[in-house]
KOLGUMAR-925915 format. One record per residue (C-alpha): residue number from 0; residue in three letters; y, x, z. Coordinates in pm, whole numbers. Each point is the difference from the previous one (the first is absolute). Example, Ala and Ser with C-alpha at 12.3 -4.5 7.8 and 13.67 -1.06 7.14 Angstrom:
<tikes>
0,ala,-450,1230,780 $
1,ser,344,137,-66 $
</tikes>
This chain:
<tikes>
0,met,4769,-3303,1160 $
1,pro,208,-289,139 $
2,asn,211,-209,-232 $
3,thr,367,57,82 $
4,asn,151,-221,-270 $
5,thr,240,-266,124 $
6,gln,-121,-330,-138 $
7,pro,237,-288,-83 $
8,ala,-248,-245,158 $
9,ala,14,167,342 $
10,asn,219,-271,154 $
11,ile,-202,-289,-147 $
12,pro,-270,-153,225 $
13,leu,-344,106,-119 $
14,lys,-119,-354,-78 $
15,asp,306,-48,-226 $
16,arg,-46,317,-204 $
17,thr,-153,-9,-347 $
18,ala,-318,185,-90 $
19,gln,205,220,-232 $
20,glu,232,102,285 $
21,val,-301,97,212 $
22,arg,-162,179,-295 $
23,glu,317,205,-44 $
24,val,-18,123,361 $
25,phe,-355,133,-47 $
26,lys,25,120,-360 $
27,asp,-34,369,95 $
28,phe,-313,-46,213 $
29,glu,-369,-13,-84 $
30,pro,-112,-325,-170 $
31,glu,-221,-98,296 $
32,val,296,30,238 $
33,ser,221,-210,-224 $
34,ala,-279,-258,-43 $
35,ala,-48,-33,376 $
36,phe,367,-69,69 $
37,leu,34,-234,-297 $
38,arg,-295,-203,127 $
39,leu,149,-11,349 $
40,his,336,-111,-145 $
41,ala,-172,-282,-191 $
42,tyr,-177,-101,323 $
43,ala,332,0,191 $
44,gln,155,-223,-266 $
45,ala,-294,-242,-2 $
46,glu,8,-28,380 $
47,ala,384,7,22 $
48,leu,-12,298,239 $
49,gly,281,238,82 $
50,ile,-62,358,110 $
51,ser,-42,-77,372 $
52,lys,-247,-285,-56 $
53,leu,-184,202,-262 $
54,ala,-28,287,249 $
55,lys,-147,-231,260 $
56,arg,-246,-144,-252 $
57,thr,-118,338,-131 $
58,gly,20,209,316 $
59,ile,220,254,-178 $
60,ser,328,84,174 $
61,asp,310,-174,-134 $
62,ser,184,332,-20 $
63,ala,-273,148,-223 $
64,leu,7,-302,-231 $
65,ser,379,-12,-10 $
66,gln,31,370,-78 $
67,ala,-275,-17,-263 $
68,tyr,150,-295,-187 $
69,asn,345,157,15 $
70,gly,-128,326,-146 $
71,lys,77,200,312 $
72,tyr,-336,51,172 $
73,pro,20,350,155 $
74,gly,-374,77,18 $
75,asn,-308,-32,-218 $
76,ile,37,-346,-147 $
77,gly,-362,17,-117 $
78,asn,-106,-55,364 $
79,val,199,-323,12 $
80,ala,-151,-109,-332 $
81,glu,-346,56,153 $
82,glu,93,-230,290 $
83,val,111,-262,-254 $
84,asp,-335,30,-181 $
85,lys,-185,-37,333 $
86,phe,197,-317,74 $
87,phe,-101,-155,-331 $
88,tyr,-360,111,47 $
89,arg,-10,-183,334 $
90,leu,169,-300,-160 $
91,asp,-259,-5,-281 $
92,gln,-287,27,248 $
93,lys,146,-280,208 $
94,ala,25,-219,-310 $
95,leu,-365,76,-76 $
96,tyr,-152,-30,346 $
97,gly,265,-142,232 $
98,gly,15,-357,-119 $
99,leu,304,-215,63 $
100,arg,158,30,343 $
101,glu,306,-220,-20 $
102,phe,45,-249,281 $
103,val,-112,-357,-71 $
104,lys,117,-292,208 $
105,thr,-293,-200,135 $
106,asp,-23,-302,229 $
107,leu,-109,239,276 $
108,ser,298,231,-53 $
109,gln,236,-298,9 $
110,val,-149,-106,335 $
111,leu,47,351,140 $
112,trp,357,16,-129 $
113,lys,75,-326,182 $
114,val,-142,156,318 $
115,phe,228,302,-51 $
116,glu,303,-223,-52 $
117,lys,-82,-220,298 $
118,thr,-48,304,224 $
119,arg,333,139,-120 $
120,ile,170,-325,107 $
121,ile,-176,-80,329 $
122,arg,-8,370,100 $
123,arg,-337,6,169 $
124,ile,-296,237,-25 $
125,gln,-251,-154,-244 $
126,pro,-356,140,-34 $
127,val,-175,-64,-333 $
128,gln,-374,66,-8 $
129,ser,-244,9,-293 $
130,pro,-303,184,-139 $
131,glu,60,305,-219 $
132,gln,149,-9,-349 $
133,val,155,-342,-27 $
134,gly,328,151,-117 $
135,lys,208,5,321 $
136,thr,134,351,-55 $
137,arg,107,-44,-362 $
138,cys,157,-335,86 $
139,ala,195,156,288 $
140,gln,112,298,-208 $
141,glu,124,-225,-281 $
142,tyr,182,-221,252 $
143,thr,161,309,154 $
144,asp,113,124,-342 $
145,leu,168,-335,-64 $
146,asn,164,-7,343 $
147,asn,121,356,37 $
148,his,349,127,89 $
149,gly,-131,49,354 $
150,arg,-88,-365,59 $
151,thr,-377,51,-13 $
152,val,-188,308,119 $
153,phe,-364,61,-95 $
154,phe,-218,243,194 $
155,ser,-376,57,-13 $
156,phe,-226,119,279 $
157,ser,-242,125,-267 $
158,gln,127,353,67 $
159,ser,-121,199,299 $
160,ile,170,-135,314 $
161,glu,-151,132,322 $
162,thr,301,-16,231 $
163,leu,329,-183,43 $
164,asn,175,319,-111 $
165,asp,-199,-8,-325 $
166,phe,113,-358,-56 $
167,ile,367,74,75 $
168,his,-5,298,-236 $
169,ser,-169,-186,-288 $
170,phe,203,-319,47 $
171,gly,321,204,5 $
172,val,-96,170,-326 $
173,ala,-73,-344,-151 $
174,leu,358,-95,92 $
175,gly,131,304,-185 $
176,leu,47,236,295 $
177,ser,-69,368,-64 $
178,lys,-357,119,54 $
179,gly,142,308,167 $
180,ser,222,-176,251 $
181,lys,-97,16,366 $
182,leu,-199,-281,154 $
183,arg,267,-93,255 $
184,asp,256,-23,-281 $
185,lys,-228,-229,-198 $
186,lys,-43,-228,299 $
187,leu,378,-21,40 $
188,asp,60,-49,-373 $
189,ile,-262,-272,-58 $
190,pro,202,-286,163 $
191,glu,305,97,-207 $
192,lys,-209,-1,-318 $
193,leu,-129,-347,87 $
194,val,343,-163,45 $
195,ala,-22,-186,-333 $
196,thr,-374,-67,30 $
197,asp,-117,-350,86 $
198,leu,-368,40,-88 $
199,ile,-251,281,58 $
200,ile,-345,-22,-161 $
201,leu,-257,221,173 $
202,asp,-302,29,-229 $
203,glu,-350,101,112 $
204,ala,108,-91,354 $
205,his,-360,20,121 $
206,gly,51,376,-43 $
207,ile,193,-10,329 $
208,phe,-335,-21,177 $
209,lys,-121,318,-168 $
210,ala,266,196,189 $
211,arg,-85,166,331 $
212,val,-63,-276,249 $
213,pro,288,78,242 $
214,glu,231,16,-303 $
215,gln,-94,-346,-129 $
216,arg,194,-162,283 $
217,lys,301,224,-67 $
218,ile,2,-86,-370 $
219,leu,-19,-374,68 $
220,glu,278,33,256 $
221,phe,215,194,-247 $
222,ile,-50,-276,-256 $
223,arg,95,-263,259 $
224,thr,303,178,145 $
225,asp,146,241,-257 $
226,leu,-92,-178,-325 $
227,phe,-3,-368,93 $
228,gln,295,50,237 $
229,asn,-18,-343,163 $
230,gly,17,-190,-326 $
231,gln,239,220,-195 $
232,arg,-251,-29,-287 $
233,gly,-337,-150,-82 $
234,ile,-315,212,-20 $
235,val,-311,-77,-204 $
236,leu,-322,176,101 $
237,leu,-238,8,-299 $
238,ala,-348,76,129 $
239,thr,-345,24,-155 $
240,asp,-319,-106,177 $
241,asp,-124,325,150 $
242,arg,-364,84,65 $
243,glu,79,174,328 $
244,thr,279,-208,151 $
245,gly,-62,-333,-176 $
246,gln,317,-201,-42 $
247,phe,342,134,92 $
248,met,32,-212,311 $
249,asp,-345,115,115 $
250,gly,143,352,11 $
251,val,296,-121,205 $
252,lys,-227,-184,245 $
253,leu,-230,301,36 $
254,leu,301,216,79 $
255,ala,115,-253,257 $
256,arg,-338,-15,174 $
257,ser,-81,369,-5 $
258,tyr,339,159,56 $
259,his,200,-269,179 $
260,tyr,236,-54,-290 $
261,asn,240,-285,74 $
262,val,-91,-202,-306 $
263,gly,228,-284,109 $
264,gln,307,203,-84 $
265,leu,-123,33,-360 $
266,leu,-136,-353,-37 $
267,gly,331,-140,120 $
268,arg,164,142,-312 $
269,met,-280,-103,-236 $
270,his,-24,-313,-206 $
271,asn,-249,-224,175 $
272,glu,-249,7,-289 $
273,val,-160,291,-181 $
274,met,-10,-72,-373 $
275,phe,-355,44,-130 $
276,ile,-77,40,-370 $
277,asp,-345,-127,-97 $
278,pro,-88,110,-355 $
279,ala,-244,-288,-43 $
280,glu,284,-246,59 $
281,asp,315,191,-92 $
282,ile,-98,183,-320 $
283,thr,25,-267,-269 $
284,glu,-134,-1,-353 $
285,gln,362,-19,-114 $
286,asp,69,329,180 $
287,val,-296,165,-171 $
288,leu,115,-133,-337 $
289,ala,349,143,57 $
290,leu,-144,344,71 $
291,val,-257,-5,-281 $
292,ser,256,-123,-252 $
293,arg,171,339,16 $
294,tyr,-295,126,-202 $
295,tyr,-134,-292,-203 $
296,lys,-57,-375,-3 $
297,pro,-335,-67,168 $
298,gly,-241,-280,-82 $
299,arg,-86,-261,260 $
300,ala,-336,151,98 $
301,ala,141,355,36 $
302,leu,296,-126,203 $
303,ala,-230,-193,234 $
304,lys,-216,310,50 $
305,leu,300,223,76 $
306,his,141,-258,240 $
307,asp,-335,-19,179 $
308,leu,-13,380,36 $
309,ser,356,8,133 $
310,thr,-79,-241,282 $
311,arg,-330,147,120 $
312,pro,3,184,334 $
313,gln,-24,381,0 $
314,leu,23,33,-379 $
315,gly,360,119,-23 $
316,his,175,-320,-114 $
317,phe,299,88,-221 $
318,gly,-93,368,29 $
319,leu,-336,-65,-166 $
320,leu,168,-218,-262 $
321,asp,246,278,-77 $
322,asn,-283,254,-29 $
323,ile,-189,-224,-244 $
324,leu,306,-53,-219 $
325,thr,105,367,9 $
326,glu,-350,111,-95 $
327,ser,-10,-255,-281 $
328,trp,340,122,-117 $
329,gly,-121,362,-18 $
330,lys,-321,-107,-177 $
331,val,182,-157,-295 $
332,lys,326,195,-5 $
333,gly,-150,317,-143 $
334,lys,-161,-203,-277 $
335,lys,328,-183,-66 $
336,asp,-190,-322,59 $
337,arg,79,-313,201 $
338,ile,-130,-114,335 $
339,thr,-243,-292,-24 $
340,asp,-197,-214,245 $
341,glu,-313,194,-96 $
342,val,162,334,85 $
343,val,131,-127,334 $
344,thr,-323,-170,112 $
345,thr,-205,308,-100 $
346,val,227,226,205 $
347,ala,-5,-246,292 $
348,asp,-382,-21,3 $
349,arg,-32,379,-14 $
350,met,245,45,288 $
351,leu,-179,-259,212 $
352,ala,-335,170,-66 $
353,asn,147,336,102 $
354,met,150,-151,315 $
355,ser,-337,-152,93 $
356,thr,-172,334,-53 $
357,arg,251,186,216 $
358,lys,-26,-266,271 $
359,ala,-381,32,4 $
360,leu,27,375,56 $
361,tyr,183,-55,328 $
362,glu,-208,-289,134 $
</tikes>
């Protein structure tokens, strides 16, 4: 039965309410229901979250949370309490197995941020090429978060893009246009949405060459004409070395040779140099230390080993480093122990052995 009592705390933001005020709202419900909402209230206070931000964090609608905490939820509030319990279960599992995911500034990220800023100012198209898992995506996402309000737009070709229409639809949605709006409306609305934008970061740009071949030219032309708009904004193309197409510019040249694409039109808008990231040169020991220090303070020998692994070709670079640290985190977290060099090097050696075994199976 829903609680219909009018609570004196109803007009007070959730994060500013006392535990007693929340307890009063749920006093007539089962103890497990009350406990769930009290725990969520404590979480909201610790994270300084209002109802809308709490809803986004938990995946529970803001109306359901608002009605529940105001004692006016019209349905079975036990269902909402179950969703709260599921949220904390996922949070607990993430703490146990997920490691630490906060963004860490590295020398490499600072270099990429300078490239983003320069491209914003000179308003050219700047390709950035590297092997997998050196942190380009996370760096670009963090930069976008810090330069929002429409100034920076981030889009990834990691999703399925087979045609120009696919790209227009997905890019429009990334700009906040309705998924259900018609394609022609999206194409008309995109320039208006980009009025305040002076930088677009297109991640996984090598994915363009996984589209249908006749559509690759159309997508590149759309980027050149409708997005770049003769220097209205800069565009960064973040690309990963691809087994099939090689480097990003190799894909452009292949398109030019095979399908008579006028590559000069695109190159005329590009910065005259592709920026290449070489892990052996650009991933520093200081970067590795910054990332490892999220978890523990490594000794010199362990740090040197992790740096070496991060710079080796085809091993995963920062991705492998993150896997080693996350696995080490999960190994000791359940025991309420601390990460040590011995734990990390043991996990690293086991992962390398497993990678060698898998590689041998396919050779």
